[in-house]
N, C-alpha and C positions, 0 to 999 in steps of 0.2 A: 795401263802401263807398266812394265816389269820395274820392278823394284831393286835394290842391289844385291839382296840376301836372294833373288829367287833365280839366278844363274849358276851354274857349276858347269867345270868342265868334267868327264869322266872318261879314264885311259881305258881306249880299245881293250888294251894288252893285259890289263889287271884292273876288274874291276872295283878292288878296293879302293885303287888309288883315286880320291876325286876331292877336286880343289873349288870349294862356294865361294864366288867371288864377292866377298864382303868386305872388300876395299873400293872406294875409286880408282886406285893404281896399283899393281902389284907387277913382281918382276918374278918370271920365270925362268929358273936354270939351273945347275947342276951345283951350285955352291949352294953351303948352308945358310950362307948369309939371302938366300934370296927369300921371298915371301911364299914359291911353290918350289921345292926342290925334287928334281927330275933325275935320281941317279942312273943315268944313261952315259955311255962317251960316247953318243951321237948329239945330244945336248950338250951346248957352253955352258961354260961357268956363269953368265950374264946372257941368255939366250933371245926373252924376247920382253915387254912391255906388257901388260893386261890391263886397258882403261875400260872404266864401263861411262860408253855416254848414249844416255835415253836406255834404251831398251836392247841394245846390240853392244857388242864386244868390239874394240877397236886393239887391234893386234900391229905392236910397230917390234919388226927384227931389231935386235940391237947388236949387228954384224956378226952373226951367229956363223961360225963352220959349214955347218949342215942344213943351214936358213927354215925357213919359216913358211909353213904353205898352210893355205883353207882352200879347200877344194880341189886339192892336188896343184894348186899354182901356185909358187914360191914367190914370195910378198916381200915388199919393205914394209909398208903399213897398208893395213886392209879393214873392213869391218867385217866383222862374223854374226850373225843371227840364229837364234838357234835350231838346232838339228844340223846345223851344217859343222864336216871333219875339217879338224885343226889338227897340225901337224910341226911338231918341234923336234928337228933331227927326224928319226926314225919311230920314234912315240908317236901317238892319234892318239887325237882328243875327239869327243863329241860334245859340242856347246850345247846344252840342256836348260830348260826355262823350267822351273819346281814353282809350284804355289808358292803363294807366298807364307813366311815361316808362323803368320799370326792368326791364321786360320786354321783349328783344329777343329774337324768334321766328323771324327769316329770316337768322340767322349764318351766315355762310361754313363749311363743313367746317373750312378749315384756321385759322380765328380761335380765340384763348384766348379764351373768354367772361367768364374774370377780369379782364382783360385791356382789355376794351372798356370804353370812357366812353359815358353816357346821353347821347343826343340833345339837342340843346338844339333851342329853336325856329326860328333860321334854317335848321336842316338840313332841314327837313322845310316847309317855306314855300319856302326858295329852289330853283330850278334848281342846276345845277352851273355853270356860266357864271356866275350872278349871285354865287354862292357866292365863287367864285374871285375876281369884281370887288369884292366884299364885305369879303372878308379883307385886301386892297390899300386899301380905304379905310381901315378900321381901321389900318392900317401909318399911313396919314396920306401918302400915295401921292397926287398930282393926277391928275385924270383922263387928259390926253395921255400922262402916266409912267406909266401902269395899262394905254393901250391898247397903249402900246410893251414894255412887260413880257407883256402877254398875245397880244401879236401879232395884236388887235383894231382895229377902225377907232373913233376917237374919238368917234364917231356910237353905233356898240352900246353901247361902256362909259358914255357918257351915258345911254343908254335900259336898259341894266343898272341902272346908278344910281338914276334915277324910280323903277323896279320897285321895286328896296329901299328906296328912303324910302318908296314906299308900303305897302309890307309891313310894315313898322313903322311906318307913322301919322306921319311925320317930316318933313320938311322940307330939312334939312339936314344936312351931316354931324354937325355939333354937337349938334344936337339925337340923332340916332342913337346918337351917344358918350352922350348924357346919360341918353336911357333906356336903354342895355343899361347903364352901370354902377348906375343904381336897382334893376336886378331884382333878386332875392333868386338867390343862388347861379349866377349866369350868368358864364361863363369866357369872357373875349374871347378870338378865335383869337389865337396866337401869345404867348401871355403865358404864364409858370410859374410 
């Protein structure tokens, strides 16, 4: 049986935009108050409700202007299984099943498996350089300070910041922190 943390919506148009389904019910839409923010004019402010039911995703359109589609059929309420294409307005996602996060098979021989932490969504969607910028962003450092601290150009840090925002579906550091604080069981790097 698929667990709550093993389903993810992957955007067909922007590979960094992924929504791991870690709560039983989430709202997807253009509004910053939604759990999953998709900033596209074809997506309504509160577009659809996504509900995990056993190993499937139940999708309910919330009266959106441009519709919700599963397998290119407009729906009001529908179940979607891993591998199916789900479209909100003009933005398509593939529903994918992931291996459970608790299972780590590629552990280095010298590591102690009992002390390893579960991986978090940002550890699988961000590059190593983006991860370093991500941690500095969460510490509240301005981009210019991050550039000096990491010995990068301000332009490179800005590009990494934009890629991080896209991967989380946000447009600002405040939105990034808000979405991280809303996700269940997420730990912000550097906090204990």
